[in-house]
TORLUMTI-853960 format. One line per 4 residues: number of its first residue (from 1); their letters; for each residue x negated, y negated, z negated of N, C-alpha, C. Coordinates in Angstrom, 3 decimals, decimal comma. Atoms other than C-alpha are relative to their C-alpha. Layout:
# residues N
NUM = A = X Y Z X Y Z X Y Z; ...
***
This chain:
# residues 79
1 = MCDV = -0,755 -0,405 -1,344 -15,927 22,247 -3,969 -0,998 -0,557 0,845; 0,869 0,221 -1,088 -18,202 22,033 -0,896 0,681 -1,415 0,830; -0,520 1,081 -0,603 -18,024 18,739 1,276 1,074 0,250 1,155; -1,146 -0,455 -0,980 -16,059 20,559 4,065 1,299 0,136 -0,365
5 = KRAT = -1,451 -0,407 0,598 -13,316 21,904 1,865 0,541 -1,442 -0,497; -0,589 1,218 0,474 -13,163 18,390 0,225 0,667 -0,863 1,167; -0,478 0,712 -1,025 -12,719 16,496 3,545 1,406 0,758 0,639; -1,414 -0,898 -0,721 -10,027 19,214 4,895 0,894 -0,348 -0,777
9 = LLAR = -0,720 -0,061 0,833 -8,300 18,961 1,560 0,598 -1,704 0,064; -0,673 1,512 -0,024 -8,141 14,927 1,618 0,767 -0,203 1,567; -0,630 0,116 -1,267 -7,107 15,235 5,319 1,397 0,716 -0,092; -1,295 -0,775 0,349 -4,243 17,424 4,598 0,727 -0,886 -0,979
13 = MERA = -0,896 1,027 0,790 -3,176 15,062 1,849 0,702 -1,387 0,451; -0,381 1,351 -0,528 -3,257 12,112 3,791 1,088 -0,067 1,052; -1,178 -0,064 -0,729 -0,827 13,649 6,208 1,187 0,178 -0,546; -0,991 -0,223 0,570 1,407 14,122 3,580 0,449 -1,509 -0,507
17 = IALM = -0,002 1,262 0,256 1,029 10,653 2,310 0,585 -1,043 0,958; -0,326 1,136 -1,186 1,562 8,892 5,857 1,561 0,682 0,179; -1,148 -0,488 0,181 4,702 11,316 5,982 0,770 -0,880 -1,056; -0,986 0,688 1,076 6,136 9,791 2,784 -0,062 -1,465 0,292
21 = AERI = -0,137 1,529 -0,470 5,222 6,143 3,768 0,898 -0,202 1,100; -0,830 0,470 -1,522 6,897 6,435 7,117 1,454 0,248 -0,404; -1,311 -0,105 0,473 10,106 8,003 5,495 0,532 -1,072 -1,156; -0,300 1,137 1,222 10,256 5,468 2,534 0,069 -1,346 0,853
25 = EAGE = -0,289 1,146 -0,948 9,762 2,737 5,225 1,430 0,016 0,882; -1,246 0,020 -0,687 12,787 4,064 7,045 1,403 0,403 -1,163; -0,949 -0,114 1,183 14,523 3,976 3,598 0,657 1,742 -0,275; -0,452 -1,212 0,471 14,673 7,850 3,232 -1,287 0,679 -0,909
29 = TPSL = 0,804 -1,032 0,651 13,079 10,627 0,685 -0,551 0,770 0,545; 0,018 -1,380 -0,595 11,223 13,252 2,103 -0,082 0,904 -1,287; 0,284 -0,785 1,082 11,288 16,500 0,014 -1,291 0,534 -0,138; 1,047 -0,757 0,179 8,810 18,523 -1,541 -0,467 0,953 1,149
33 = DELA = 0,228 -1,240 -1,147 9,182 21,178 1,324 -0,701 -0,779 1,126; 0,626 0,755 -1,207 8,503 18,465 3,871 -1,416 -0,418 -0,094; 1,198 0,273 0,326 5,513 17,206 2,435 -0,994 1,035 -0,196; 0,672 -1,336 0,102 4,219 20,731 1,735 -0,132 0,553 1,352
37 = AAAA = 0,030 -0,346 -1,657 4,745 21,500 5,460 -1,018 -1,012 0,743; 0,921 0,970 -0,834 2,920 18,382 6,603 -1,504 0,188 -0,425; 1,444 -0,225 0,370 -0,200 19,283 4,380 -0,392 1,549 0,247; 0,438 -1,406 -0,174 0,067 23,032 5,404 -0,264 0,808 -1,334
41 = FSRF = 0,084 -0,650 1,508 0,672 24,032 1,942 1,168 0,682 -0,573; -1,335 -0,464 0,473 3,392 26,225 0,057 0,238 -1,259 -1,025; -0,335 1,289 1,018 5,326 23,738 -2,449 -0,970 0,035 -1,229; 0,651 -0,422 1,456 3,519 25,437 -5,557 -1,304 -0,720 0,221
45 = HFHR = 1,231 0,149 -0,207 0,188 24,937 -4,120 -0,075 -1,691 0,397; 0,139 1,424 -0,197 0,775 21,403 -2,612 0,338 -0,879 -1,269; -0,024 0,891 1,166 2,017 19,995 -5,932 -1,251 0,067 -0,935; 1,201 0,246 0,737 -0,883 20,977 -7,652 -1,292 -0,221 0,660
49 = AYRL = 1,230 0,851 -0,713 -3,602 20,025 -5,114 0,527 -1,286 0,266; -0,162 1,197 0,203 -1,815 16,832 -4,659 -0,453 -0,794 -1,175; 0,360 0,693 1,493 -2,170 15,974 -8,241 -1,186 0,067 -0,377; 1,531 0,052 0,426 -5,588 17,079 -8,595 -0,875 -1,214 0,917
53 = VTGE = 0,757 0,907 -1,044 -6,646 14,874 -5,430 0,213 -1,503 -0,427; -0,216 1,381 0,226 -4,521 11,798 -6,460 0,100 -0,710 -1,071; -0,152 0,426 1,553 -4,261 11,875 -10,157 1,610 -0,395 -0,154; -1,230 0,078 0,385 -0,523 11,642 -9,697 1,181 0,849 0,734
57 = TPAE = -0,549 -0,736 -0,797 2,330 13,605 -8,583 0,618 -0,561 1,030; -0,445 0,690 -0,878 4,137 13,195 -5,394 1,522 -0,950 -0,103; -0,912 1,060 0,132 7,119 11,807 -6,956 -0,483 -1,412 -0,662; 0,348 0,973 0,257 5,143 9,345 -8,604 -0,686 -0,940 0,921
61 = TQRR = 0,357 1,122 -1,379 3,632 8,108 -5,395 0,868 -0,417 0,582; -1,254 0,252 -0,785 6,976 8,004 -3,682 0,540 -1,135 -1,066; -0,571 1,384 0,433 8,116 5,688 -6,547 -0,846 -1,135 0,143; 0,827 1,202 -0,297 5,073 3,512 -6,371 0,062 -0,543 1,392
65 = LRLA = -0,383 0,251 -1,631 5,536 3,557 -2,430 1,193 -1,033 -0,086; -1,152 0,509 -0,364 9,091 2,479 -2,851 -0,184 -1,393 -0,954; 0,386 1,043 0,730 8,228 -0,079 -5,419 -0,788 -1,371 0,647; 1,019 0,796 -0,945 5,592 -1,446 -2,935 0,842 -0,794 0,691
69 = RAVD = -0,750 0,438 -0,992 8,130 -1,808 -0,305 0,982 -0,959 -0,302; -0,866 1,059 0,596 10,733 -3,728 -2,609 -0,564 -1,273 -0,162; 0,440 1,210 0,074 8,314 -6,081 -3,617 -0,227 -0,641 1,309; 0,628 0,731 -1,148 7,053 -6,787 -0,012 1,699 -0,504 0,576
73 = QLGR = -1,344 0,442 -0,444 10,967 -7,042 0,849 0,483 -1,324 -0,611; -0,402 1,252 0,773 11,778 -9,639 -1,896 -1,184 -1,045 0,460; 0,832 0,888 -0,512 8,716 -11,542 -0,760 0,363 -0,699 1,319; -0,613 0,722 -1,647 10,510 -11,976 2,784 1,547 -0,215 -0,424
77 = DET = -1,433 0,152 -0,057 14,065 -12,429 1,205 0,608 0,781 0,588; -0,726 -0,835 -0,321 15,093 -9,533 2,247 1,012 0,888 -0,923; -0,722 -0,759 0,813 18,072 -7,191 0,417 -0,684 1,402 -0,124
***
């Protein structure tokens, strides 16, 4: 894969991850359709490309981000 394509793909995935983090911080869970739209992919291609780039599925990333948020809140004595 050429550097331009790789950079474009990474930028698209970063948009999806930013949306994930924003929504999780608000206590919501974005749908696969919303994440795919943020990255400008179809659902099918987004899921495949996301796993290729990150090494985990979108659901695994969301789970990891929710756990990190919970640990942060526990550290601040929040419910």
